[in-house]
N, CA, C, O and CB atoms as a CASP TS submission, in Angstrom:
PFRMAT TS
TARGET T0000
AUTHOR 0000-0000-0000
METHOD Language model
MODEL 1
PARENT N/A
ATOM      1  N   MET     1     -19.448  10.197 -27.429  1.00  0.00           N
ATOM      2  CA  MET     1     -18.528   9.109 -27.645  1.00  0.00           C
ATOM      3  C   MET     1     -17.515   9.529 -28.702  1.00  0.00           C
ATOM      4  O   MET     1     -17.877  10.044 -29.760  1.00  0.00           O
ATOM      5  CB  MET     1     -19.276   7.823 -28.064  1.00  0.00           C
ATOM      6  N   ILE     2     -16.244   9.303 -28.398  1.00  0.00           N
ATOM      7  CA  ILE     2     -15.160   9.661 -29.318  1.00  0.00           C
ATOM      8  C   ILE     2     -14.801   8.429 -30.136  1.00  0.00           C
ATOM      9  O   ILE     2     -14.547   7.362 -29.576  1.00  0.00           O
ATOM     10  CB  ILE     2     -13.907  10.206 -28.544  1.00  0.00           C
ATOM     11  N   THR     3     -14.778   8.568 -31.458  1.00  0.00           N
ATOM     12  CA  THR     3     -14.501   7.421 -32.333  1.00  0.00           C
ATOM     13  C   THR     3     -13.310   7.659 -33.250  1.00  0.00           C
ATOM     14  O   THR     3     -13.013   6.825 -34.105  1.00  0.00           O
ATOM     15  CB  THR     3     -15.722   7.100 -33.169  1.00  0.00           C
ATOM     16  N   LYS     4     -12.631   8.774 -33.085  1.00  0.00           N
ATOM     17  CA  LYS     4     -11.501   9.091 -33.964  1.00  0.00           C
ATOM     18  C   LYS     4     -10.238   9.269 -33.139  1.00  0.00           C
ATOM     19  O   LYS     4     -10.287   9.435 -31.920  1.00  0.00           O
ATOM     20  CB  LYS     4     -11.786  10.365 -34.792  1.00  0.00           C
ATOM     21  N   GLY     5      -9.117   9.230 -33.823  1.00  0.00           N
ATOM     22  CA  GLY     5      -7.840   9.470 -33.173  1.00  0.00           C
ATOM     23  C   GLY     5      -7.430   8.340 -32.245  1.00  0.00           C
ATOM     24  O   GLY     5      -7.687   7.167 -32.517  1.00  0.00           O
ATOM     25  N   PHE     6      -6.797   8.707 -31.161  1.00  0.00           N
ATOM     26  CA  PHE     6      -6.244   7.750 -30.210  1.00  0.00           C
ATOM     27  C   PHE     6      -7.311   6.827 -29.628  1.00  0.00           C
ATOM     28  O   PHE     6      -7.063   5.638 -29.427  1.00  0.00           O
ATOM     29  CB  PHE     6      -5.542   8.486 -29.091  1.00  0.00           C
ATOM     30  N   PHE     7      -8.493   7.369 -29.358  1.00  0.00           N
ATOM     31  CA  PHE     7      -9.559   6.591 -28.725  1.00  0.00           C
ATOM     32  C   PHE     7     -10.159   5.544 -29.651  1.00  0.00           C
ATOM     33  O   PHE     7     -10.891   4.666 -29.194  1.00  0.00           O
ATOM     34  CB  PHE     7     -10.646   7.511 -28.241  1.00  0.00           C
ATOM     35  N   ARG     8      -9.866   5.619 -30.927  1.00  0.00           N
ATOM     36  CA  ARG     8     -10.362   4.594 -31.848  1.00  0.00           C
ATOM     37  C   ARG     8      -9.655   3.260 -31.591  1.00  0.00           C
ATOM     38  O   ARG     8     -10.260   2.199 -31.752  1.00  0.00           O
ATOM     39  CB  ARG     8     -10.157   5.038 -33.319  1.00  0.00           C
ATOM     40  N   SER     9      -8.373   3.306 -31.191  1.00  0.00           N
ATOM     41  CA  SER     9      -7.591   2.092 -30.957  1.00  0.00           C
ATOM     42  C   SER     9      -7.663   1.609 -29.518  1.00  0.00           C
ATOM     43  O   SER     9      -7.682   0.405 -29.262  1.00  0.00           O
ATOM     44  CB  SER     9      -6.156   2.330 -31.331  1.00  0.00           C
ATOM     45  N   ILE    10      -7.703   2.537 -28.590  1.00  0.00           N
ATOM     46  CA  ILE    10      -7.696   2.170 -27.175  1.00  0.00           C
ATOM     47  C   ILE    10      -8.775   2.974 -26.464  1.00  0.00           C
ATOM     48  O   ILE    10      -8.750   4.205 -26.461  1.00  0.00           O
ATOM     49  CB  ILE    10      -6.293   2.419 -26.527  1.00  0.00           C
ATOM     50  N   ARG    11      -9.708   2.273 -25.871  1.00  0.00           N
ATOM     51  CA  ARG    11     -10.861   2.943 -25.272  1.00  0.00           C
ATOM     52  C   ARG    11     -10.578   3.484 -23.886  1.00  0.00           C
ATOM     53  O   ARG    11     -11.278   4.381 -23.415  1.00  0.00           O
ATOM     54  CB  ARG    11     -12.021   2.002 -25.209  1.00  0.00           C
ATOM     55  N   HIS    12      -9.567   2.953 -23.229  1.00  0.00           N
ATOM     56  CA  HIS    12      -9.289   3.347 -21.857  1.00  0.00           C
ATOM     57  C   HIS    12      -7.808   3.700 -21.678  1.00  0.00           C
ATOM     58  O   HIS    12      -7.079   2.964 -21.014  1.00  0.00           O
ATOM     59  CB  HIS    12      -9.690   2.225 -20.892  1.00  0.00           C
ATOM     60  N   PRO    13      -7.359   4.808 -22.255  1.00  0.00           N
ATOM     61  CA  PRO    13      -5.928   5.145 -22.164  1.00  0.00           C
ATOM     62  C   PRO    13      -5.467   5.399 -20.733  1.00  0.00           C
ATOM     63  O   PRO    13      -4.322   5.090 -20.401  1.00  0.00           O
ATOM     64  CB  PRO    13      -5.633   6.368 -23.007  1.00  0.00           C
ATOM     65  N   LEU    14      -6.313   5.946 -19.886  1.00  0.00           N
ATOM     66  CA  LEU    14      -5.912   6.186 -18.507  1.00  0.00           C
ATOM     67  C   LEU    14      -5.701   4.861 -17.783  1.00  0.00           C
ATOM     68  O   LEU    14      -4.722   4.702 -17.053  1.00  0.00           O
ATOM     69  CB  LEU    14      -6.965   7.039 -17.775  1.00  0.00           C
ATOM     70  N   TYR    15      -6.605   3.914 -17.978  1.00  0.00           N
ATOM     71  CA  TYR    15      -6.455   2.604 -17.342  1.00  0.00           C
ATOM     72  C   TYR    15      -5.200   1.911 -17.857  1.00  0.00           C
ATOM     73  O   TYR    15      -4.477   1.283 -17.083  1.00  0.00           O
ATOM     74  CB  TYR    15      -7.699   1.724 -17.598  1.00  0.00           C
ATOM     75  N   ALA    16      -4.938   2.016 -19.138  1.00  0.00           N
ATOM     76  CA  ALA    16      -3.738   1.397 -19.712  1.00  0.00           C
ATOM     77  C   ALA    16      -2.476   2.021 -19.114  1.00  0.00           C
ATOM     78  O   ALA    16      -1.526   1.309 -18.789  1.00  0.00           O
ATOM     79  CB  ALA    16      -3.731   1.549 -21.253  1.00  0.00           C
ATOM     80  N   SER    17      -2.465   3.337 -18.970  1.00  0.00           N
ATOM     81  CA  SER    17      -1.281   3.989 -18.402  1.00  0.00           C
ATOM     82  C   SER    17      -1.083   3.591 -16.940  1.00  0.00           C
ATOM     83  O   SER    17       0.055   3.431 -16.499  1.00  0.00           O
ATOM     84  CB  SER    17      -1.404   5.518 -18.519  1.00  0.00           C
ATOM     85  N   LEU    18      -2.158   3.430 -16.190  1.00  0.00           N
ATOM     86  CA  LEU    18      -2.037   2.990 -14.799  1.00  0.00           C
ATOM     87  C   LEU    18      -1.537   1.551 -14.712  1.00  0.00           C
ATOM     88  O   LEU    18      -0.792   1.200 -13.797  1.00  0.00           O
ATOM     89  CB  LEU    18      -3.383   3.120 -14.082  1.00  0.00           C
ATOM     90  N   LEU    19      -1.944   0.732 -15.656  1.00  0.00           N
ATOM     91  CA  LEU    19      -1.462  -0.646 -15.703  1.00  0.00           C
ATOM     92  C   LEU    19       0.040  -0.673 -15.976  1.00  0.00           C
ATOM     93  O   LEU    19       0.777  -1.417 -15.328  1.00  0.00           O
ATOM     94  CB  LEU    19      -2.218  -1.449 -16.780  1.00  0.00           C
ATOM     95  N   TYR    20       0.491   0.131 -16.927  1.00  0.00           N
ATOM     96  CA  TYR    20       1.930   0.223 -17.213  1.00  0.00           C
ATOM     97  C   TYR    20       2.699   0.791 -16.013  1.00  0.00           C
ATOM     98  O   TYR    20       3.820   0.365 -15.737  1.00  0.00           O
ATOM     99  CB  TYR    20       2.172   1.102 -18.460  1.00  0.00           C
ATOM    100  N   LEU    21       2.105   1.738 -15.312  1.00  0.00           N
ATOM    101  CA  LEU    21       2.741   2.305 -14.127  1.00  0.00           C
ATOM    102  C   LEU    21       2.923   1.240 -13.046  1.00  0.00           C
ATOM    103  O   LEU    21       3.992   1.138 -12.444  1.00  0.00           O
ATOM    104  CB  LEU    21       1.910   3.479 -13.583  1.00  0.00           C
ATOM    105  N   ALA    22       1.881   0.449 -12.803  1.00  0.00           N
ATOM    106  CA  ALA    22       1.963  -0.612 -11.786  1.00  0.00           C
ATOM    107  C   ALA    22       3.036  -1.626 -12.149  1.00  0.00           C
ATOM    108  O   ALA    22       3.813  -2.053 -11.295  1.00  0.00           O
ATOM    109  CB  ALA    22       0.604  -1.320 -11.626  1.00  0.00           C
ATOM    110  N   ARG    23       3.076  -2.006 -13.411  1.00  0.00           N
ATOM    111  CA  ARG    23       4.084  -2.978 -13.844  1.00  0.00           C
ATOM    112  C   ARG    23       5.488  -2.388 -13.803  1.00  0.00           C
ATOM    113  O   ARG    23       6.445  -3.088 -13.469  1.00  0.00           O
ATOM    114  CB  ARG    23       3.772  -3.471 -15.255  1.00  0.00           C
ATOM    115  N   GLY    24       5.618  -1.119 -14.136  1.00  0.00           N
ATOM    116  CA  GLY    24       6.923  -0.465 -14.070  1.00  0.00           C
ATOM    117  C   GLY    24       7.418  -0.352 -12.639  1.00  0.00           C
ATOM    118  O   GLY    24       8.599  -0.573 -12.369  1.00  0.00           O
ATOM    119  N   ALA    25       6.523  -0.010 -11.717  1.00  0.00           N
ATOM    120  CA  ALA    25       6.900   0.068 -10.306  1.00  0.00           C
ATOM    121  C   ALA    25       7.309  -1.300  -9.790  1.00  0.00           C
ATOM    122  O   ALA    25       8.246  -1.415  -9.000  1.00  0.00           O
ATOM    123  CB  ALA    25       5.746   0.628  -9.465  1.00  0.00           C
ATOM    124  N   TRP    26       6.613  -2.333 -10.229  1.00  0.00           N
ATOM    125  CA  TRP    26       6.964  -3.701  -9.836  1.00  0.00           C
ATOM    126  C   TRP    26       8.357  -4.069 -10.338  1.00  0.00           C
ATOM    127  O   TRP    26       9.147  -4.661  -9.602  1.00  0.00           O
ATOM    128  CB  TRP    26       5.926  -4.701 -10.377  1.00  0.00           C
ATOM    129  N   ARG    27       8.659  -3.722 -11.585  1.00  0.00           N
ATOM    130  CA  ARG    27       9.965  -4.055 -12.161  1.00  0.00           C
ATOM    131  C   ARG    27      11.101  -3.295 -11.468  1.00  0.00           C
ATOM    132  O   ARG    27      12.237  -3.765 -11.422  1.00  0.00           O
ATOM    133  CB  ARG    27       9.973  -3.746 -13.663  1.00  0.00           C
ATOM    134  N   LYS    28      10.781  -2.127 -10.936  1.00  0.00           N
ATOM    135  CA  LYS    28      11.796  -1.336 -10.236  1.00  0.00           C
ATOM    136  C   LYS    28      12.151  -1.958  -8.891  1.00  0.00           C
ATOM    137  O   LYS    28      13.308  -1.918  -8.471  1.00  0.00           O
ATOM    138  CB  LYS    28      11.308   0.099 -10.034  1.00  0.00           C
ATOM    139  N   GLN    29      11.173  -2.524  -8.226  1.00  0.00           N
ATOM    140  CA  GLN    29      11.381  -3.077  -6.882  1.00  0.00           C
ATOM    141  C   GLN    29      10.698  -4.441  -6.799  1.00  0.00           C
ATOM    142  O   GLN    29       9.659  -4.572  -6.152  1.00  0.00           O
ATOM    143  CB  GLN    29      10.827  -2.110  -5.779  1.00  0.00           C
ATOM    144  N   ILE    30      11.264  -5.447  -7.441  1.00  0.00           N
ATOM    145  CA  ILE    30      10.657  -6.775  -7.471  1.00  0.00           C
ATOM    146  C   ILE    30      10.759  -7.412  -6.088  1.00  0.00           C
ATOM    147  O   ILE    30      11.831  -7.477  -5.485  1.00  0.00           O
ATOM    148  CB  ILE    30      11.339  -7.673  -8.542  1.00  0.00           C
ATOM    149  N   GLY    31       9.634  -7.869  -5.619  1.00  0.00           N
ATOM    150  CA  GLY    31       9.535  -8.538  -4.324  1.00  0.00           C
ATOM    151  C   GLY    31       8.109  -9.013  -4.138  1.00  0.00           C
ATOM    152  O   GLY    31       7.252  -8.737  -4.977  1.00  0.00           O
ATOM    153  N   TRP    32       7.842  -9.719  -3.057  1.00  0.00           N
ATOM    154  CA  TRP    32       6.493 -10.273  -2.908  1.00  0.00           C
ATOM    155  C   TRP    32       5.461  -9.185  -2.631  1.00  0.00           C
ATOM    156  O   TRP    32       4.322  -9.294  -3.086  1.00  0.00           O
ATOM    157  CB  TRP    32       6.468 -11.303  -1.783  1.00  0.00           C
ATOM    158  N   ILE    33       5.833  -8.142  -1.899  1.00  0.00           N
ATOM    159  CA  ILE    33       4.876  -7.050  -1.640  1.00  0.00           C
ATOM    160  C   ILE    33       4.585  -6.294  -2.932  1.00  0.00           C
ATOM    161  O   ILE    33       3.430  -5.990  -3.229  1.00  0.00           O
ATOM    162  CB  ILE    33       5.425  -6.075  -0.558  1.00  0.00           C
ATOM    163  N   ALA    34       5.616  -5.993  -3.690  1.00  0.00           N
ATOM    164  CA  ALA    34       5.428  -5.295  -4.968  1.00  0.00           C
ATOM    165  C   ALA    34       4.608  -6.149  -5.929  1.00  0.00           C
ATOM    166  O   ALA    34       3.763  -5.633  -6.660  1.00  0.00           O
ATOM    167  CB  ALA    34       6.790  -4.942  -5.601  1.00  0.00           C
ATOM    168  N   THR    35       4.860  -7.453  -5.925  1.00  0.00           N
ATOM    169  CA  THR    35       4.090  -8.362  -6.783  1.00  0.00           C
ATOM    170  C   THR    35       2.621  -8.351  -6.391  1.00  0.00           C
ATOM    171  O   THR    35       1.746  -8.278  -7.255  1.00  0.00           O
ATOM    172  CB  THR    35       4.650  -9.793  -6.699  1.00  0.00           C
ATOM    173  N   LEU    36       2.347  -8.424  -5.101  1.00  0.00           N
ATOM    174  CA  LEU    36       0.969  -8.393  -4.615  1.00  0.00           C
ATOM    175  C   LEU    36       0.275  -7.083  -4.977  1.00  0.00           C
ATOM    176  O   LEU    36      -0.873  -7.087  -5.422  1.00  0.00           O
ATOM    177  CB  LEU    36       0.939  -8.596  -3.104  1.00  0.00           C
ATOM    178  N   LEU    37       0.969  -5.967  -4.787  1.00  0.00           N
ATOM    179  CA  LEU    37       0.375  -4.665  -5.111  1.00  0.00           C
ATOM    180  C   LEU    37       0.129  -4.505  -6.610  1.00  0.00           C
ATOM    181  O   LEU    37      -0.913  -3.992  -7.018  1.00  0.00           O
ATOM    182  CB  LEU    37       1.277  -3.540  -4.615  1.00  0.00           C
ATOM    183  N   ALA    38       1.084  -4.940  -7.428  1.00  0.00           N
ATOM    184  CA  ALA    38       0.907  -4.852  -8.881  1.00  0.00           C
ATOM    185  C   ALA    38      -0.239  -5.743  -9.331  1.00  0.00           C
ATOM    186  O   ALA    38      -1.011  -5.362 -10.212  1.00  0.00           O
ATOM    187  CB  ALA    38       2.204  -5.244  -9.615  1.00  0.00           C
ATOM    188  N   LEU    39      -0.358  -6.920  -8.741  1.00  0.00           N
ATOM    189  CA  LEU    39      -1.460  -7.824  -9.082  1.00  0.00           C
ATOM    190  C   LEU    39      -2.800  -7.233  -8.673  1.00  0.00           C
ATOM    191  O   LEU    39      -3.764  -7.297  -9.435  1.00  0.00           O
ATOM    192  CB  LEU    39      -1.263  -9.186  -8.411  1.00  0.00           C
ATOM    193  N   MET    40      -2.870  -6.658  -7.478  1.00  0.00           N
ATOM    194  CA  MET    40      -4.119  -6.029  -7.025  1.00  0.00           C
ATOM    195  C   MET    40      -4.505  -4.856  -7.920  1.00  0.00           C
ATOM    196  O   MET    40      -5.676  -4.694  -8.264  1.00  0.00           O
ATOM    197  CB  MET    40      -3.983  -5.552  -5.572  1.00  0.00           C
ATOM    198  N   ALA    41      -3.533  -4.045  -8.294  1.00  0.00           N
ATOM    199  CA  ALA    41      -3.801  -2.902  -9.176  1.00  0.00           C
ATOM    200  C   ALA    41      -4.290  -3.394 -10.534  1.00  0.00           C
ATOM    201  O   ALA    41      -5.233  -2.835 -11.095  1.00  0.00           O
ATOM    202  CB  ALA    41      -2.532  -2.026  -9.345  1.00  0.00           C
ATOM    203  N   SER    42      -3.654  -4.435 -11.062  1.00  0.00           N
ATOM    204  CA  SER    42      -4.034  -4.973 -12.368  1.00  0.00           C
ATOM    205  C   SER    42      -5.452  -5.529 -12.339  1.00  0.00           C
ATOM    206  O   SER    42      -6.247  -5.258 -13.240  1.00  0.00           O
ATOM    207  CB  SER    42      -3.050  -6.064 -12.805  1.00  0.00           C
ATOM    208  N   LEU    43      -5.770  -6.303 -11.312  1.00  0.00           N
ATOM    209  CA  LEU    43      -7.113  -6.878 -11.202  1.00  0.00           C
ATOM    210  C   LEU    43      -8.172  -5.798 -11.024  1.00  0.00           C
ATOM    211  O   LEU    43      -9.266  -5.898 -11.580  1.00  0.00           O
ATOM    212  CB  LEU    43      -7.175  -7.859 -10.035  1.00  0.00           C
ATOM    213  N   SER    44      -7.851  -4.772 -10.256  1.00  0.00           N
ATOM    214  CA  SER    44      -8.786  -3.658 -10.074  1.00  0.00           C
ATOM    215  C   SER    44      -9.038  -2.922 -11.383  1.00  0.00           C
ATOM    216  O   SER    44     -10.174  -2.554 -11.682  1.00  0.00           O
ATOM    217  CB  SER    44      -8.252  -2.683  -9.027  1.00  0.00           C
ATOM    218  N   LEU    45      -7.987  -2.709 -12.160  1.00  0.00           N
ATOM    219  CA  LEU    45      -8.143  -2.023 -13.445  1.00  0.00           C
ATOM    220  C   LEU    45      -8.943  -2.866 -14.432  1.00  0.00           C
ATOM    221  O   LEU    45      -9.751  -2.329 -15.190  1.00  0.00           O
ATOM    222  CB  LEU    45      -6.773  -1.689 -14.037  1.00  0.00           C
ATOM    223  N   VAL    46      -8.729  -4.170 -14.430  1.00  0.00           N
ATOM    224  CA  VAL    46      -9.513  -5.049 -15.314  1.00  0.00           C
ATOM    225  C   VAL    46     -10.987  -5.006 -14.916  1.00  0.00           C
ATOM    226  O   VAL    46     -11.856  -4.904 -15.781  1.00  0.00           O
ATOM    227  CB  VAL    46      -8.979  -6.513 -15.257  1.00  0.00           C
ATOM    228  N   ALA    47     -11.274  -5.081 -13.626  1.00  0.00           N
ATOM    229  CA  ALA    47     -12.662  -5.029 -13.154  1.00  0.00           C
ATOM    230  C   ALA    47     -13.318  -3.696 -13.507  1.00  0.00           C
ATOM    231  O   ALA    47     -14.474  -3.662 -13.930  1.00  0.00           O
ATOM    232  CB  ALA    47     -12.718  -5.254 -11.637  1.00  0.00           C
ATOM    233  N   THR    48     -12.581  -2.602 -13.333  1.00  0.00           N
ATOM    234  CA  THR    48     -13.110  -1.282 -13.653  1.00  0.00           C
ATOM    235  C   THR    48     -13.376  -1.146 -15.152  1.00  0.00           C
ATOM    236  O   THR    48     -14.394  -0.587 -15.560  1.00  0.00           O
ATOM    237  CB  THR    48     -12.140  -0.192 -13.188  1.00  0.00           C
ATOM    238  N   THR    49     -12.462  -1.659 -15.961  1.00  0.00           N
ATOM    239  CA  THR    49     -12.629  -1.605 -17.415  1.00  0.00           C
ATOM    240  C   THR    49     -13.858  -2.388 -17.857  1.00  0.00           C
ATOM    241  O   THR    49     -14.629  -1.914 -18.691  1.00  0.00           O
ATOM    242  CB  THR    49     -11.382  -2.149 -18.117  1.00  0.00           C
ATOM    243  N   ARG    50     -14.043  -3.572 -17.310  1.00  0.00           N
ATOM    244  CA  ARG    50     -15.217  -4.387 -17.671  1.00  0.00           C
ATOM    245  C   ARG    50     -16.521  -3.698 -17.283  1.00  0.00           C
ATOM    246  O   ARG    50     -17.485  -3.711 -18.048  1.00  0.00           O
ATOM    247  CB  ARG    50     -15.140  -5.763 -16.994  1.00  0.00           C
ATOM    248  N   ALA    51     -16.548  -3.099 -16.099  1.00  0.00           N
ATOM    249  CA  ALA    51     -17.748  -2.381 -15.662  1.00  0.00           C
ATOM    250  C   ALA    51     -18.022  -1.185 -16.573  1.00  0.00           C
ATOM    251  O   ALA    51     -19.171  -0.925 -16.931  1.00  0.00           O
ATOM    252  CB  ALA    51     -17.596  -1.913 -14.198  1.00  0.00           C
ATOM    253  N   ASP    52     -16.978  -0.465 -16.944  1.00  0.00           N
ATOM    254  CA  ASP    52     -17.132   0.680 -17.837  1.00  0.00           C
ATOM    255  C   ASP    52     -17.617   0.241 -19.217  1.00  0.00           C
ATOM    256  O   ASP    52     -18.463   0.902 -19.820  1.00  0.00           O
ATOM    257  CB  ASP    52     -15.808   1.438 -17.961  1.00  0.00           C
ATOM    258  N   GLU    53     -17.082  -0.869 -19.713  1.00  0.00           N
ATOM    259  CA  GLU    53     -17.523  -1.394 -21.017  1.00  0.00           C
ATOM    260  C   GLU    53     -19.015  -1.728 -20.989  1.00  0.00           C
ATOM    261  O   GLU    53     -19.742  -1.398 -21.926  1.00  0.00           O
ATOM    262  CB  GLU    53     -16.705  -2.653 -21.402  1.00  0.00           C
ATOM    263  N   ARG    54     -19.472  -2.384 -19.916  1.00  0.00           N
ATOM    264  CA  ARG    54     -20.897  -2.723 -19.808  1.00  0.00           C
ATOM    265  C   ARG    54     -21.759  -1.464 -19.807  1.00  0.00           C
ATOM    266  O   ARG    54     -22.801  -1.418 -20.460  1.00  0.00           O
ATOM    267  CB  ARG    54     -21.160  -3.543 -18.533  1.00  0.00           C
ATOM    268  N   GLU    55     -21.322  -0.449 -19.075  1.00  0.00           N
ATOM    269  CA  GLU    55     -22.069   0.799 -19.012  1.00  0.00           C
ATOM    270  C   GLU    55     -22.124   1.486 -20.376  1.00  0.00           C
ATOM    271  O   GLU    55     -23.169   2.009 -20.764  1.00  0.00           O
ATOM    272  CB  GLU    55     -21.447   1.732 -17.979  1.00  0.00           C
ATOM    273  N   CYS    56     -21.014   1.489 -21.100  1.00  0.00           N
ATOM    274  CA  CYS    56     -20.977   2.117 -22.420  1.00  0.00           C
ATOM    275  C   CYS    56     -21.882   1.379 -23.410  1.00  0.00           C
ATOM    276  O   CYS    56     -22.543   2.012 -24.233  1.00  0.00           O
ATOM    277  CB  CYS    56     -19.536   2.155 -22.951  1.00  0.00           C
ATOM    278  N   VAL    57     -21.914   0.056 -23.334  1.00  0.00           N
ATOM    279  CA  VAL    57     -22.797  -0.718 -24.215  1.00  0.00           C
ATOM    280  C   VAL    57     -24.253  -0.407 -23.898  1.00  0.00           C
ATOM    281  O   VAL    57     -25.078  -0.319 -24.808  1.00  0.00           O
ATOM    282  CB  VAL    57     -22.528  -2.238 -24.071  1.00  0.00           C
ATOM    283  N   GLU    58     -24.583  -0.238 -22.608  1.00  0.00           N
ATOM    284  CA  GLU    58     -25.955   0.112 -22.229  1.00  0.00           C
ATOM    285  C   GLU    58     -26.347   1.477 -22.768  1.00  0.00           C
ATOM    286  O   GLU    58     -27.476   1.669 -23.219  1.00  0.00           O
ATOM    287  CB  GLU    58     -26.110   0.090 -20.712  1.00  0.00           C
ATOM    288  N   VAL    59     -25.424   2.422 -22.724  1.00  0.00           N
ATOM    289  CA  VAL    59     -25.727   3.792 -23.151  1.00  0.00           C
ATOM    290  C   VAL    59     -25.755   3.917 -24.668  1.00  0.00           C
ATOM    291  O   VAL    59     -26.696   4.486 -25.220  1.00  0.00           O
ATOM    292  CB  VAL    59     -24.703   4.763 -22.573  1.00  0.00           C
ATOM    293  N   TRP    60     -24.731   3.389 -25.359  1.00  0.00           N
ATOM    294  CA  TRP    60     -24.595   3.608 -26.801  1.00  0.00           C
ATOM    295  C   TRP    60     -24.928   2.388 -27.656  1.00  0.00           C
ATOM    296  O   TRP    60     -25.051   2.519 -28.874  1.00  0.00           O
ATOM    297  CB  TRP    60     -23.203   4.044 -27.104  1.00  0.00           C
ATOM    298  N   GLY    61     -25.076   1.212 -27.060  1.00  0.00           N
ATOM    299  CA  GLY    61     -25.497   0.023 -27.789  1.00  0.00           C
ATOM    300  C   GLY    61     -24.563  -0.413 -28.911  1.00  0.00           C
ATOM    301  O   GLY    61     -23.343  -0.460 -28.751  1.00  0.00           O
ATOM    302  N   ASP    62     -25.171  -0.731 -30.051  1.00  0.00           N
ATOM    303  CA  ASP    62     -24.422  -1.257 -31.186  1.00  0.00           C
ATOM    304  C   ASP    62     -23.378  -0.278 -31.719  1.00  0.00           C
ATOM    305  O   ASP    62     -22.322  -0.693 -32.196  1.00  0.00           O
ATOM    306  CB  ASP    62     -25.371  -1.626 -32.290  1.00  0.00           C
ATOM    307  N   GLU    63     -23.669   0.999 -31.639  1.00  0.00           N
ATOM    308  CA  GLU    63     -22.710   2.012 -32.102  1.00  0.00           C
ATOM    309  C   GLU    63     -21.385   1.875 -31.319  1.00  0.00           C
ATOM    310  O   GLU    63     -20.309   2.008 -31.902  1.00  0.00           O
ATOM    311  CB  GLU    63     -23.306   3.457 -31.928  1.00  0.00           C
ATOM    312  N   TYR    64     -21.464   1.615 -30.033  1.00  0.00           N
ATOM    313  CA  TYR    64     -20.262   1.456 -29.225  1.00  0.00           C
ATOM    314  C   TYR    64     -19.550   0.146 -29.559  1.00  0.00           C
ATOM    315  O   TYR    64     -18.320   0.110 -29.609  1.00  0.00           O
ATOM    316  CB  TYR    64     -20.612   1.504 -27.733  1.00  0.00           C
ATOM    317  N   ARG    65     -20.296  -0.912 -29.785  1.00  0.00           N
ATOM    318  CA  ARG    65     -19.691  -2.211 -30.087  1.00  0.00           C
ATOM    319  C   ARG    65     -18.882  -2.162 -31.374  1.00  0.00           C
ATOM    320  O   ARG    65     -17.853  -2.827 -31.489  1.00  0.00           O
ATOM    321  CB  ARG    65     -20.768  -3.286 -30.193  1.00  0.00           C
ATOM    322  N   GLU    66     -19.342  -1.379 -32.341  1.00  0.00           N
ATOM    323  CA  GLU    66     -18.639  -1.269 -33.631  1.00  0.00           C
ATOM    324  C   GLU    66     -17.334  -0.573 -33.439  1.00  0.00           C
ATOM    325  O   GLU    66     -16.590  -0.380 -34.400  1.00  0.00           O
ATOM    326  CB  GLU    66     -19.481  -0.522 -34.668  1.00  0.00           C
TER
END
């Protein structure tokens, strides 16, 4: 588990970058299809992040929560 540097502030930098990518693509081509795709990508990333958080808490426990 990494607790220093960039990962101290943000635990999922790849997920965050994908979220920004989806929103940026939506802003480039605003429409109902782009809105639907950006929403689906966002919801998928939130679900993946929550599942990963649960797994990390199971593995590292209180150390991870801190």
